[in-house]
C-alpha positions as CSV (number, residue, x, y, z in Angstrom):
1,X,-10.1,14.7,-30.8
2,X,-12.4,12.6,-28.9
3,X,-11.4,14.1,-25.5
4,X,-13.0,17.4,-26.5
5,X,-16.3,15.7,-26.6
6,X,-15.9,14.4,-23.0
7,X,-18.9,15.7,-21.1
8,X,-17.2,14.9,-17.6
9,X,-14.5,17.4,-18.2
10,X,-14.6,21.2,-18.5
11,X,-13.4,23.0,-21.7
12,X,-11.2,26.1,-21.7
13,X,-9.6,28.1,-24.5
14,X,-6.8,30.7,-24.4
15,X,-3.4,31.8,-25.2
16,X,-0.2,30.7,-23.4
17,X,1.1,33.9,-21.6
18,X,4.1,32.2,-19.9
19,X,5.6,28.8,-19.4
20,X,6.4,28.7,-15.8
21,X,7.9,25.1,-15.8
22,X,8.6,22.6,-18.4
23,X,10.2,19.1,-18.3
24,X,11.7,18.2,-21.7
25,X,11.8,14.5,-20.7
26,X,8.1,14.0,-19.7
27,X,6.5,17.1,-21.2
28,X,5.0,18.0,-17.8
29,X,4.4,21.9,-17.8
30,X,3.0,24.7,-15.7
31,X,1.5,27.5,-17.7
32,X,-0.2,30.9,-17.1
33,X,-3.1,31.0,-19.7
34,X,-5.1,34.1,-20.7
35,X,-8.4,32.5,-21.3
36,X,-11.4,33.8,-23.2
37,X,-14.3,34.8,-20.9
38,X,-12.1,35.1,-17.8
39,X,-11.0,38.4,-16.3
40,X,-7.7,37.0,-14.9
41,X,-5.1,34.6,-16.2
42,X,-5.2,31.1,-14.8
43,X,-2.5,28.5,-13.9
44,X,-2.8,25.2,-15.9
45,X,-0.8,22.1,-15.3
46,X,-0.5,18.8,-17.2
47,X,1.7,16.9,-19.8
48,X,2.1,19.2,-22.8
49,X,5.3,18.6,-24.7
50,X,6.8,21.2,-27.0
51,X,4.6,24.0,-25.5
52,X,5.5,27.7,-26.3
53,X,4.4,31.1,-25.3
54,X,1.9,32.7,-27.7
55,X,0.3,29.3,-28.7
56,X,-3.5,29.0,-28.5
57,X,-4.9,26.1,-26.7
58,X,-8.2,24.4,-26.6
59,X,-8.1,22.1,-23.5
60,X,-10.3,19.8,-21.4
61,X,-9.7,19.1,-17.8
62,X,-10.7,19.7,-14.2
63,X,-10.3,22.3,-11.7
64,X,-8.1,21.4,-8.6
65,X,-7.0,23.2,-5.6
66,X,-3.2,22.9,-4.8
67,X,-2.3,23.0,-1.1
68,X,0.3,25.8,-1.7
69,X,-0.6,27.5,-5.1
70,X,-4.4,27.4,-5.0
71,X,-6.8,26.9,-7.7
72,X,-5.3,25.2,-10.9
73,X,-6.8,23.7,-14.0
74,X,-5.3,20.3,-14.7
75,X,-5.4,19.5,-18.4
76,X,-6.3,16.0,-19.5
77,X,-6.2,16.6,-23.2
78,X,-5.7,19.5,-25.6
79,X,-5.3,20.8,-29.1
80,X,-3.0,23.7,-30.0
81,X,-2.9,26.1,-32.8
82,X,-0.3,28.5,-34.0
83,X,-0.8,32.0,-32.7
84,X,-2.5,34.7,-34.9
85,X,-2.0,38.4,-34.7
86,X,1.4,40.3,-34.7
87,X,1.8,40.2,-30.9
88,X,1.1,36.5,-30.4
89,X,3.4,35.6,-33.3
90,X,6.1,37.8,-31.8
91,X,5.8,36.0,-28.6
92,X,5.8,32.5,-30.2
93,X,9.0,33.4,-32.2
94,X,10.6,35.0,-29.1
95,X,10.2,31.7,-27.3
96,X,12.9,30.0,-29.6
97,X,10.6,27.4,-30.8
98,X,12.0,28.0,-34.3
99,X,15.7,27.3,-34.5
100,X,17.6,30.3,-35.7
101,X,15.3,33.0,-34.6
102,X,16.0,34.7,-31.2
103,X,14.0,37.7,-29.8
104,X,16.0,40.4,-31.8
105,X,15.5,38.5,-35.2
106,X,11.8,37.8,-34.3
107,X,11.1,41.5,-33.8
108,X,12.6,42.3,-37.3
109,X,10.6,39.5,-39.1
110,X,7.3,40.4,-37.5
111,X,8.0,44.1,-38.2
112,X,8.7,43.3,-41.9
113,X,5.9,40.8,-42.7
114,X,3.2,41.5,-40.0
115,X,0.2,39.1,-40.2
116,X,1.8,37.2,-43.0
117,X,4.9,36.3,-41.0
118,X,4.1,32.5,-40.6
119,X,2.9,32.2,-44.3
120,X,6.3,33.8,-45.5
121,X,8.4,31.5,-43.1
122,X,6.7,28.5,-44.4
123,X,6.1,29.0,-48.0
124,X,8.6,31.8,-49.1
125,X,11.5,31.7,-46.5
126,X,13.9,33.2,-49.1
127,X,12.0,36.5,-48.4
128,X,13.7,36.5,-45.0
129,X,17.1,37.2,-46.5
130,X,15.8,40.8,-47.2
131,X,16.1,41.4,-43.4
132,X,19.6,42.7,-42.3
133,X,21.5,39.9,-40.6
134,X,19.7,36.9,-42.3
135,X,21.6,35.2,-45.0
136,X,20.1,33.1,-47.8
137,X,21.4,30.0,-46.1
138,X,20.0,31.1,-42.8
139,X,16.6,31.9,-44.3
140,X,16.5,28.4,-45.8
141,X,17.2,26.9,-42.4
142,X,14.6,28.9,-40.7
143,X,12.1,27.7,-43.2
144,X,13.1,24.0,-42.9
145,X,12.9,24.3,-39.1
146,X,9.5,26.0,-39.2
147,X,8.1,23.3,-41.5
148,X,9.6,20.5,-39.1
149,X,7.5,22.1,-36.4
150,X,4.4,21.3,-38.4
151,X,5.7,17.8,-38.9
152,X,6.2,17.6,-35.1
153,X,2.6,18.7,-34.5
154,X,1.4,16.0,-36.9
155,X,3.4,13.4,-35.2
156,X,2.2,14.5,-31.7
157,X,-1.4,14.5,-33.0
158,X,-1.1,11.0,-34.3
159,X,0.8,9.4,-31.4
160,X,-1.6,11.1,-28.8
161,X,-4.3,8.8,-30.0
162,X,-2.5,6.0,-28.4
163,X,0.1,7.4,-25.9
164,X,0.6,10.0,-23.2
165,X,2.7,13.0,-23.7
166,X,5.9,11.4,-22.3
167,X,5.9,8.6,-24.8
168,X,4.8,10.8,-27.6
169,X,8.0,13.0,-26.8
170,X,10.1,9.9,-26.9
171,X,8.7,8.7,-30.2
172,X,9.3,12.1,-31.8
173,X,12.8,12.4,-30.4
174,X,13.5,8.9,-31.9
175,X,12.2,9.3,-35.4
176,X,11.3,13.0,-35.9
177,X,8.5,13.7,-38.4
178,X,9.0,10.5,-40.0
179,X,7.5,8.8,-36.9
180,X,4.1,8.4,-38.3
181,X,5.2,6.7,-41.6
182,X,7.5,4.3,-39.6
183,X,4.8,3.3,-37.1
184,X,2.1,2.7,-39.8
185,X,4.6,0.6,-41.7
186,X,5.5,-1.6,-38.7
187,X,3.8,-0.7,-35.4
188,X,5.8,-3.4,-33.5
189,X,8.9,-1.4,-33.9
190,X,7.6,0.6,-30.9
191,X,8.0,-2.1,-28.5
192,X,11.5,-2.8,-29.9
193,X,12.8,0.8,-30.0
194,X,10.9,2.8,-27.4
195,X,11.3,2.1,-23.7
196,X,8.0,2.1,-21.8
197,X,6.1,0.5,-24.8
198,X,5.4,-3.2,-24.4
199,X,4.2,-5.7,-26.9
200,X,0.7,-5.5,-25.8
201,X,0.4,-1.7,-26.4
202,X,2.2,-1.9,-29.7
203,X,-0.2,-4.7,-30.7
204,X,-3.2,-2.6,-29.7
205,X,-1.9,0.2,-32.0
206,X,-1.2,-2.2,-34.9
207,X,-4.7,-3.8,-34.6
208,X,-6.4,-0.3,-34.4
209,X,-4.4,0.7,-37.5
210,X,-5.9,-2.3,-39.4
211,X,-3.2,-4.8,-39.0
212,X,-4.0,-8.5,-39.4
213,X,-3.6,-11.1,-36.6
214,X,-1.3,-13.2,-38.7
215,X,1.0,-10.3,-39.9
216,X,4.6,-11.7,-40.0
217,X,5.7,-8.5,-38.2
218,X,3.3,-9.4,-35.4
219,X,4.3,-12.9,-35.0
220,X,8.0,-12.1,-35.1
221,X,7.6,-9.5,-32.5
222,X,5.3,-11.8,-30.4
223,X,8.1,-14.5,-30.4
224,X,10.7,-11.9,-29.2
225,X,8.2,-10.7,-26.6
226,X,7.7,-14.0,-25.2
227,X,11.5,-14.6,-24.9
228,X,12.1,-11.0,-23.7
229,X,9.5,-10.8,-21.1
230,X,7.8,-14.0,-20.2
231,X,11.2,-15.9,-20.3
232,X,13.5,-13.2,-19.0
233,X,11.2,-12.1,-16.3
234,X,11.0,-15.6,-14.9
235,X,14.7,-15.9,-14.9
236,X,15.2,-18.0,-18.1
237,X,17.9,-17.2,-20.6
238,X,16.3,-19.4,-23.2
239,X,13.1,-21.4,-23.9
240,X,12.9,-24.8,-25.5
241,X,11.2,-24.4,-28.9
242,X,8.5,-26.9,-27.9
243,X,7.4,-24.7,-25.1
244,X,7.9,-21.4,-26.9
245,X,5.8,-22.1,-30.0
246,X,2.5,-23.2,-28.2
247,X,2.9,-20.1,-25.9
248,X,3.1,-17.9,-28.9
249,X,0.3,-19.6,-30.8
250,X,-2.1,-19.2,-27.7
251,X,-1.2,-15.5,-27.0
252,X,-1.5,-14.3,-30.6
253,X,-4.3,-16.8,-31.8
254,X,-2.1,-17.9,-34.8
255,X,-1.5,-21.4,-36.0
256,X,1.5,-23.5,-35.2
257,X,2.8,-23.5,-38.7
258,X,2.7,-19.7,-38.9
259,X,4.7,-19.5,-35.4
260,X,7.2,-22.2,-36.6
261,X,7.7,-20.2,-39.9
262,X,8.3,-16.9,-38.0
263,X,10.8,-18.8,-35.6
264,X,12.8,-20.1,-38.6
265,X,12.8,-16.7,-40.1
266,X,14.1,-15.1,-37.0
267,X,16.7,-17.8,-36.7
268,X,17.9,-17.2,-40.4
269,X,18.1,-13.3,-39.6
270,X,20.3,-14.1,-36.5
271,X,17.6,-12.3,-34.3
272,X,17.5,-15.6,-32.4
273,X,20.0,-18.3,-31.8
274,X,19.3,-22.0,-31.7
275,X,21.2,-24.5,-29.6
276,X,20.6,-28.3,-29.6
277,X,20.2,-29.9,-26.1
278,X,19.7,-33.5,-26.7
279,X,16.5,-33.8,-28.8
280,X,15.4,-30.4,-28.1
281,X,16.2,-27.0,-29.6
282,X,16.8,-24.1,-27.3
283,X,15.8,-20.6,-28.6
284,X,17.7,-17.7,-27.2
285,X,17.7,-13.9,-27.8
286,X,21.3,-13.5,-29.2
287,X,22.4,-11.1,-26.2
288,X,21.9,-13.9,-23.6
289,X,23.4,-16.7,-25.8
290,X,26.5,-14.5,-26.2
291,X,26.6,-13.6,-22.6
292,X,26.6,-17.3,-21.4
293,X,29.2,-18.2,-24.0
294,X,31.4,-15.3,-22.9
295,X,31.1,-16.2,-19.2
296,X,32.1,-19.8,-19.8
297,X,35.1,-18.8,-22.2
298,X,36.5,-16.1,-20.0
299,X,36.1,-18.3,-16.8
300,X,38.0,-21.0,-18.5
301,X,40.7,-18.6,-19.6
302,X,41.0,-17.2,-16.0
303,X,41.3,-20.7,-14.6
304,X,44.1,-21.7,-17.0
305,X,45.9,-18.4,-16.8
306,X,46.0,-17.3,-13.2
307,X,49.4,-17.0,-11.3
308,X,49.7,-19.6,-8.6
309,X,51.8,-18.5,-5.4
310,X,53.7,-21.3,-3.6
311,X,51.7,-23.2,-1.2
312,X,54.3,-22.6,1.5
313,X,53.9,-18.8,1.2
314,X,50.1,-19.2,1.7
315,X,50.3,-21.5,4.6
316,X,52.9,-19.3,6.2
317,X,50.7,-16.2,5.9
318,X,47.7,-18.3,7.5
319,X,49.9,-19.1,10.4
320,X,50.9,-15.5,10.9
321,X,47.4,-14.2,10.8
322,X,46.3,-17.0,13.4
323,X,49.2,-16.0,15.6
324,X,48.6,-12.3,15.4
325,X,44.8,-12.3,15.7
326,X,44.3,-15.3,18.1
327,X,42.0,-16.8,15.4
328,X,42.1,-20.4,14.6
329,X,40.7,-21.1,11.1
330,X,38.6,-24.2,10.7
331,X,39.6,-26.8,8.4
332,X,37.1,-25.9,5.6
333,X,38.1,-22.2,6.0
334,X,41.8,-23.2,5.4
335,X,40.8,-25.2,2.5
336,X,38.9,-22.3,1.1
337,X,41.9,-20.0,1.5
338,X,44.3,-22.3,-0.2
339,X,41.7,-23.0,-3.0
340,X,41.3,-19.3,-3.6
341,X,45.1,-19.0,-4.0
342,X,45.5,-22.0,-6.3
343,X,42.5,-21.5,-8.6
344,X,41.8,-18.9,-11.3
345,X,38.1,-19.1,-10.5
346,X,36.8,-20.3,-7.2
347,X,33.4,-20.4,-5.3
348,X,32.9,-20.0,-1.6
349,X,29.5,-20.7,-0.5
350,X,27.7,-21.3,2.8
351,X,24.8,-20.1,5.0
352,X,24.9,-17.4,7.8
353,X,27.4,-17.8,10.6
354,X,29.7,-20.2,8.7
355,X,32.6,-17.7,8.4
356,X,32.5,-16.5,4.9
357,X,33.4,-12.9,6.0
358,X,36.4,-14.4,8.1
359,X,37.7,-16.0,4.9
360,X,37.3,-12.8,2.8
361,X,39.3,-10.9,5.5
362,X,42.1,-13.5,5.3
363,X,42.3,-13.4,1.5
364,X,42.4,-9.6,1.4
365,X,45.4,-9.6,3.7
366,X,47.2,-12.6,2.2
367,X,46.8,-11.1,-1.4
368,X,48.1,-7.8,-0.1
369,X,51.2,-9.5,1.4
370,X,51.7,-11.1,-2.0
371,X,51.6,-7.7,-3.7
372,X,48.5,-8.5,-5.7
373,X,45.9,-5.8,-6.1
374,X,42.4,-6.7,-4.8
375,X,39.1,-5.5,-5.8
376,X,36.0,-5.9,-3.6
377,X,32.6,-5.6,-5.3
378,X,28.9,-6.6,-4.9
379,X,25.8,-6.3,-6.8
380,X,24.1,-3.7,-4.5
381,X,25.1,-0.7,-2.6
382,X,24.1,-2.1,0.8
383,X,26.0,-5.3,0.0
384,X,29.1,-3.4,-1.0
385,X,28.8,-1.2,2.2
386,X,28.7,-4.3,4.4
387,X,31.7,-5.7,2.5
388,X,33.6,-2.4,3.3
389,X,32.7,-2.5,7.0
390,X,33.7,-6.2,7.3
391,X,37.0,-5.8,5.7
392,X,38.0,-2.2,6.3
393,X,38.8,-1.9,2.5
394,X,36.7,-0.1,-0.1
395,X,34.1,-2.1,-1.9
396,X,32.1,-0.9,-4.9
397,X,29.0,-1.9,-6.6
398,X,29.7,-3.7,-9.8
399,X,28.0,-1.0,-11.8
400,X,30.3,1.7,-10.2
401,X,33.4,-0.4,-10.6
402,X,32.7,-0.8,-14.3
403,X,32.0,3.0,-14.5
404,X,28.5,2.4,-15.9
405,X,27.3,5.1,-18.4
406,X,23.6,5.4,-19.1
407,X,21.7,6.5,-22.1
408,X,17.9,6.0,-22.4
409,X,17.2,2.3,-21.6
410,X,20.7,1.2,-22.3
411,X,23.6,0.6,-19.9
412,X,27.1,0.9,-21.1
413,X,30.3,0.3,-19.2
414,X,33.4,2.3,-19.7
415,X,35.4,-0.6,-18.3
416,X,35.3,-3.3,-20.9
417,X,37.6,-5.4,-23.2
418,X,39.1,-2.2,-24.5
419,X,39.6,-0.7,-21.1
420,X,40.5,-3.3,-18.7
421,X,40.5,-2.9,-14.8
422,X,43.9,-3.0,-13.2
423,X,43.3,-5.2,-10.3
424,X,44.6,-8.9,-10.2
425,X,42.0,-10.4,-7.8
426,X,38.3,-9.8,-7.9
427,X,36.2,-10.8,-4.9
428,X,32.5,-10.8,-5.6
429,X,30.1,-11.0,-2.5
430,X,26.4,-11.8,-2.8
431,X,27.0,-13.5,-6.2
432,X,23.6,-15.3,-6.1
433,X,22.1,-11.8,-7.0
434,X,24.3,-11.4,-10.1
435,X,22.5,-12.1,-13.4
436,X,24.0,-13.3,-16.7
437,X,24.3,-9.9,-18.5
438,X,26.0,-8.3,-15.5
439,X,28.4,-11.2,-14.9
440,X,29.3,-11.1,-18.6
441,X,29.9,-7.4,-18.4
442,X,32.1,-7.7,-15.2
443,X,34.2,-10.6,-17.0
444,X,34.8,-8.3,-20.0
445,X,36.6,-5.9,-17.8
446,X,38.8,-8.5,-16.2
447,X,42.2,-8.9,-17.6
448,X,43.6,-12.5,-18.5
449,X,45.7,-13.9,-15.6
450,X,43.5,-12.4,-12.9
451,X,41.7,-14.3,-10.2
452,X,38.0,-14.4,-9.6
453,X,36.5,-15.5,-6.3
454,X,32.7,-15.7,-6.1
455,X,31.1,-15.6,-2.7
456,X,27.5,-16.3,-1.9
457,X,24.7,-18.4,-0.5
458,X,23.4,-20.7,-3.3
459,X,20.2,-21.5,-1.1
460,X,19.0,-18.0,-1.4
461,X,16.6,-16.7,-4.0
462,X,18.4,-16.5,-7.4
463,X,19.1,-13.2,-9.3
464,X,16.1,-11.1,-10.3
465,X,17.5,-10.8,-13.8
466,X,17.8,-13.6,-16.1
467,X,20.2,-16.5,-15.3
468,X,21.2,-18.5,-12.3
469,X,25.0,-17.7,-12.4
470,X,26.2,-19.0,-8.9
471,X,24.2,-22.1,-8.9
472,X,25.0,-22.9,-12.4
473,X,28.7,-22.5,-11.8
474,X,28.5,-25.0,-8.8
475,X,26.3,-27.4,-10.8
476,X,28.9,-27.4,-13.5
477,X,31.4,-29.2,-11.3
478,X,34.3,-27.8,-13.2
479,X,34.9,-24.7,-10.8
480,X,36.5,-25.1,-7.6
481,X,33.9,-24.8,-4.9
482,X,34.3,-24.8,-1.1
483,X,31.1,-25.1,0.9
484,X,31.2,-23.9,4.7
485,X,28.8,-25.8,6.7
486,X,30.0,-25.5,10.3
487,X,28.3,-22.9,12.4
488,X,30.7,-21.1,14.7
489,X,30.3,-20.7,18.4
490,X,29.2,-17.1,18.5
491,X,26.8,-17.7,15.6
492,X,25.3,-20.8,17.3
493,X,24.2,-18.4,20.0
494,X,21.8,-16.7,17.6
495,X,18.4,-18.1,16.9
496,X,18.4,-16.2,13.6
497,X,21.4,-18.1,12.4
498,X,20.3,-21.6,13.7
499,X,16.7,-20.9,12.7
500,X,17.8,-20.1,9.1
501,X,19.9,-23.4,8.9
502,X,16.9,-25.3,10.2
503,X,14.6,-23.9,7.6
504,X,17.1,-24.6,4.9
505,X,17.1,-28.3,5.9
506,X,13.4,-28.4,6.0
507,X,13.0,-28.3,9.7
508,X,10.9,-26.0,11.9
509,X,12.8,-23.3,13.7
510,X,12.4,-22.9,17.4
511,X,9.8,-20.1,17.7
512,X,9.3,-19.6,21.4
513,X,12.7,-18.4,22.9
514,X,11.8,-15.0,24.4
515,X,15.5,-14.5,25.5
516,X,17.2,-14.4,22.1
517,X,17.1,-12.7,18.8
518,X,14.3,-14.6,17.0
519,X,10.7,-13.9,18.2
520,X,7.4,-15.2,17.1
521,X,4.3,-13.1,17.7
522,X,1.4,-15.4,17.2
523,X,-1.6,-13.9,15.2
524,X,-3.9,-16.7,13.8
525,X,-6.3,-14.0,12.3
526,X,-4.5,-12.5,9.4
527,X,-6.6,-9.3,9.9
528,X,-4.7,-8.7,13.1
529,X,-1.2,-9.1,11.6
530,X,-0.9,-5.5,10.1
531,X,-1.9,-3.8,13.3
532,X,0.5,-5.9,15.3
533,X,3.3,-5.0,12.9
534,X,2.5,-1.3,13.1
535,X,2.4,-1.5,17.0
536,X,5.8,-3.4,17.2
537,X,7.5,-0.6,15.1
538,X,5.9,2.4,16.6
539,X,5.5,1.5,20.2
540,X,6.4,-1.9,21.4
541,X,10.0,-2.3,20.3
542,X,10.9,1.4,21.1
543,X,9.4,1.1,24.6
544,X,11.6,-2.1,25.2
545,X,14.8,-1.2,23.5
546,X,14.7,2.7,23.2
547,X,13.8,5.1,20.6
548,X,17.2,4.5,18.7
549,X,15.8,1.3,17.3
550,X,13.2,3.2,15.2
551,X,15.8,3.9,12.5
552,X,16.9,0.2,12.5
553,X,13.8,-1.4,11.6
554,X,12.6,-2.9,8.2
555,X,9.4,-4.7,7.5
556,X,9.8,-7.5,4.8
557,X,6.9,-9.3,3.4
558,X,6.6,-11.7,0.5
559,X,3.6,-10.2,-1.1
560,X,2.5,-6.7,-2.3
561,X,-1.2,-7.6,-1.9
562,X,-3.3,-8.8,1.0
563,X,-4.0,-7.5,4.6
564,X,-0.2,-7.7,5.4
565,X,1.2,-7.0,2.0
566,X,3.4,-4.0,1.4
567,X,0.8,-1.8,-0.1
568,X,-1.5,-2.0,3.1
569,X,1.5,-2.0,5.5
570,X,3.0,1.1,4.0
571,X,-0.1,3.1,4.2
572,X,-0.5,2.2,7.9
573,X,3.1,2.7,8.8
574,X,3.4,6.1,7.2
575,X,0.3,7.2,9.1
576,X,2.0,6.6,12.5
577,X,5.8,7.0,11.6
578,X,5.5,10.1,9.5
579,X,2.2,11.7,9.8
580,X,1.2,15.0,8.1
581,X,2.3,18.1,10.1
582,X,2.4,22.0,9.5
583,X,5.2,22.8,7.4
584,X,5.8,19.3,6.1
585,X,5.3,19.4,2.3
586,X,3.7,16.5,0.5
587,X,2.5,15.5,-2.9
588,X,-0.2,13.2,-4.0
589,X,0.7,10.7,-6.9
590,X,-1.8,8.1,-8.2
591,X,-3.6,8.1,-4.8
592,X,-0.5,7.8,-2.8
593,X,1.0,10.7,-0.6
594,X,4.6,11.3,-0.6
595,X,5.7,13.5,2.3
596,X,8.8,15.0,3.5
597,X,10.5,12.4,5.8
598,X,9.0,9.5,4.1
599,X,11.1,6.3,3.5
600,X,11.0,5.4,-0.3
601,X,12.3,3.1,-2.7
602,X,13.1,3.5,-6.4
603,X,11.1,0.8,-8.3
604,X,12.6,0.7,-11.6
605,X,16.1,1.5,-13.2
606,X,16.1,5.0,-14.4
607,X,19.4,6.2,-15.8
608,X,18.4,9.8,-16.3
609,X,17.8,10.9,-12.8
610,X,20.3,13.5,-11.6
611,X,22.2,13.1,-8.4
612,X,24.9,14.7,-6.3
613,X,27.5,13.0,-4.2
614,X,29.6,15.6,-2.4
615,X,31.2,17.6,-5.3
616,X,30.5,14.7,-7.8
617,X,27.4,14.7,-10.0
618,X,26.0,12.0,-12.1
619,X,22.8,10.3,-13.2
620,X,21.2,7.1,-12.5
621,X,19.1,5.6,-9.7
622,X,18.4,1.9,-9.5
623,X,15.7,-0.4,-8.8
624,X,15.6,-1.3,-5.1
625,X,17.6,1.9,-3.9
626,X,16.1,3.1,-0.5
627,X,16.2,6.6,0.7
628,X,14.2,9.4,2.4
629,X,12.5,12.3,1.0
630,X,14.4,15.4,2.1
631,X,12.3,18.1,0.4
632,X,9.1,18.5,-1.8
633,X,9.2,21.8,-3.6
634,X,5.9,22.8,-5.3
635,X,7.6,25.7,-6.7
636,X,10.2,23.8,-8.5
637,X,8.0,20.8,-9.1
638,X,10.7,18.7,-7.6
639,X,11.3,15.9,-5.0
640,X,14.7,15.6,-3.4
641,X,15.5,11.9,-2.1
642,X,18.6,11.3,0.0
643,X,19.8,7.8,-0.7
644,X,22.7,6.1,1.2
645,X,25.5,7.7,-0.9
646,X,23.8,10.4,-3.0
647,X,21.0,12.9,-3.2
648,X,18.7,12.6,-6.3
649,X,16.3,15.1,-7.9
650,X,12.9,14.0,-9.1
651,X,10.5,16.0,-11.3
652,X,7.0,15.5,-10.0
653,X,6.2,13.6,-13.2
654,X,8.7,11.0,-12.2
655,X,7.4,10.4,-8.7
656,X,5.5,7.5,-9.9
657,X,8.8,5.6,-10.0
658,X,9.0,5.9,-6.3
659,X,7.2,3.5,-3.6
660,X,7.0,3.7,0.1
661,X,9.6,1.5,1.7
662,X,8.5,1.2,5.3
663,X,7.7,-2.4,4.1
664,X,9.3,-4.0,1.0
665,X,9.1,-7.4,-0.6
666,X,11.6,-10.3,0.0
667,X,12.7,-9.9,-3.6
668,X,13.4,-6.2,-3.3
669,X,15.4,-6.8,0.0
670,X,17.8,-9.3,-1.6
671,X,21.4,-8.2,-1.1
672,X,20.6,-6.1,1.9
673,X,20.7,-6.8,5.6
674,X,18.9,-4.8,8.3
675,X,19.5,-4.6,12.1
676,X,15.9,-5.4,12.9
677,X,13.5,-7.2,10.6
678,X,9.7,-7.8,11.1
679,X,8.4,-10.5,8.9
680,X,4.6,-11.2,8.4
681,X,4.0,-14.8,8.0
682,X,0.5,-15.9,6.6
683,X,-1.1,-17.6,3.7
684,X,0.3,-15.7,0.7
685,X,-0.2,-16.8,-2.9
686,X,1.0,-20.4,-3.3
687,X,4.1,-19.5,-5.3
688,X,5.3,-17.4,-2.4
689,X,4.9,-20.1,0.3
690,X,8.4,-21.5,-0.3
691,X,11.3,-22.5,1.8
692,X,13.8,-20.6,-0.4
693,X,11.8,-17.3,0.0
694,X,11.4,-17.7,3.8
695,X,15.2,-18.6,4.2
696,X,16.1,-15.5,2.2
697,X,13.8,-13.3,4.3
698,X,15.2,-14.7,7.6
699,X,18.7,-14.2,6.6
700,X,18.1,-10.5,6.0
701,X,18.1,-9.9,9.9
702,X,21.3,-9.1,11.6
703,X,20.4,-8.5,15.3
704,X,16.7,-9.2,15.8
705,X,13.9,-11.0,13.8
706,X,10.3,-10.8,14.7
707,X,7.7,-13.1,13.0
708,X,4.1,-12.1,13.1
709,X,1.4,-14.6,12.1
710,X,0.5,-18.2,12.1
711,X,2.5,-21.2,12.9
712,X,0.8,-23.2,10.2
713,X,2.0,-20.7,7.5
714,X,5.6,-21.2,8.9
715,X,5.2,-24.9,8.6
716,X,3.9,-24.7,5.1
717,X,6.9,-22.7,3.9
718,X,9.5,-24.8,5.7
719,X,8.2,-28.0,4.1
720,X,7.6,-26.5,0.5
721,X,11.0,-26.5,-1.2
722,X,9.9,-25.6,-4.7
723,X,12.8,-23.9,-6.4
724,X,11.4,-23.1,-9.8
725,X,13.3,-24.3,-12.9
726,X,15.3,-21.8,-14.8
727,X,16.1,-22.5,-18.4
728,X,19.9,-21.6,-18.7
729,X,22.7,-23.0,-20.5
730,X,25.8,-21.7,-18.5
731,X,26.4,-25.0,-16.6
732,X,26.7,-27.0,-19.9
733,X,28.7,-24.1,-21.5
734,X,31.2,-24.2,-18.6
735,X,31.6,-27.9,-18.7
736,X,32.2,-27.5,-22.6
737,X,34.9,-24.8,-22.4
738,X,36.7,-25.9,-19.1
739,X,37.2,-29.4,-20.6
740,X,39.0,-28.0,-23.8
């Protein structure tokens, strides 16, 4: 291997005496090695999948000093050999690397065949049946398993040229010792079948293995890649063919004819779906086409099949609630309540302070009086918690409601068309965050005759995932929609609320009211913004409002980069809010220090992370979940993170999926509200200087908002209404099916 020639790394050679820790998922291991030329065993750490006691290693790496466990050798690359000698062979077989051989059987085999043990197992396994307790069938199985180990080694040696240990493990688990042949035949299957391998990496493997630029496998995979990543990550559910083909040609350096031929082939194989829109052909990945079609058909069915209670019953209940509570519903609120009762599918939209929550509370009560079972749900845990607090009723995340089951990169839902939910009314809050696939999954679990009420603010940023569900439903003009515009008296007293509405209209919010909840700290020099943000959180706000405010603050900023981006702010805020201290354990991951007490966020969906919630156990932590590090255990190589409703356990190798969360981006804050928000405003990248992003950030604040930065940056964002186009077909699909 090339790494063994690396002059910057030190070389060691030795035998594995003990495997102290091993993660099957990532391959991360902690070993005790007996090394040639060294008087005492050493501790070695690194990604070493399928490692076993007794194996002989040739490794390259660097010596490091662990704060708790002292001197260790961090392995960057290695080769391993089957052990030689009776004792080493016995230790290897006792480690249960070969299926069917335990310690007792291992002793009998080594005693019988000595130095020739491995040769017998590999080439003449039938000889093993001479040993008491090993049948002829078991002997054959042991031989097959031992030879599979050699196939595994071959696969690992092949894949390690291109990937780290964790991905090599995934590849071997997927295809076994046929992996090398499968990859050589079509390297692009890697990005289709293995989570964590993108098209670019698969393409690099293919070209290194001698693949041609115009290989049909390459062009097919390139088209799916553009649709799956370039399109989906920008919110599109399809791309027009006249936009897709030039993008593919430029990316792959192939001709237009070759790309067109590939697109036709994918359409004929049903890997893509083509839909005519005027003179254009829209190309979908089939899962997004089917999801949009299902949403439209199911909403049409719900609209036509929902039970409609008498209007007199509803108006009487409204009057009773008003009399008992002293409330007087506004005209549009009453209209919304009546519409929800009379429609199978209904949308309630409006900005902050317009009374959406008041309507939800009324609906819950009236449906209860009508003996209709109500389900409250939202796309995020924080949004569901707010819904519960506002109504006094349990609200669940959509994933929890659907009883999500996770396996690898796939999400499956136990609740679906074959296992419908029992409720008759579904009220979904923060619907602007719900993407196409999730809405389709929810509707599959809703039984015909049920009622669907979608609540949200269509002026906020759309979902991170593909689609524009709430806006498309409104735009279709075939779903009953009530928009609340009136700001109620109490909300009018809040500069956060009035400022948000001003921003949404393209007007400057009033920045200089020092007696309210919306404050502006002017900093024209962008280099001064970060120190001011830190001082506000650490000293200025606690000295004015008391130390209890410390746990209520969240910094939200549009960008990761720059002097006031999340990366710089998190480093600065950690230094003052959670500095190092004796007895406070920490770990360094890719230059970032994670310390007990740190506020952290999960930055990708990981369906395999184990968690505990009271006596309940499960797996799965989601992109955007925020928690605090409770414990860093170097002995167990684990990090415990306490999220809002569960405590999750991370192997050290999974720590790269965490990020500090003292400061988060606006996109990551969607669906959440915080008592106090500090928002840096400066000249971010042009695509971030938008009214929609600014409006979304401002509406995250519940009790106090502090802007820090330049007035000109505020002006630019307010004036720049640039909601990017999303290619989606839901609006037209709804119009088609609702009119049938």
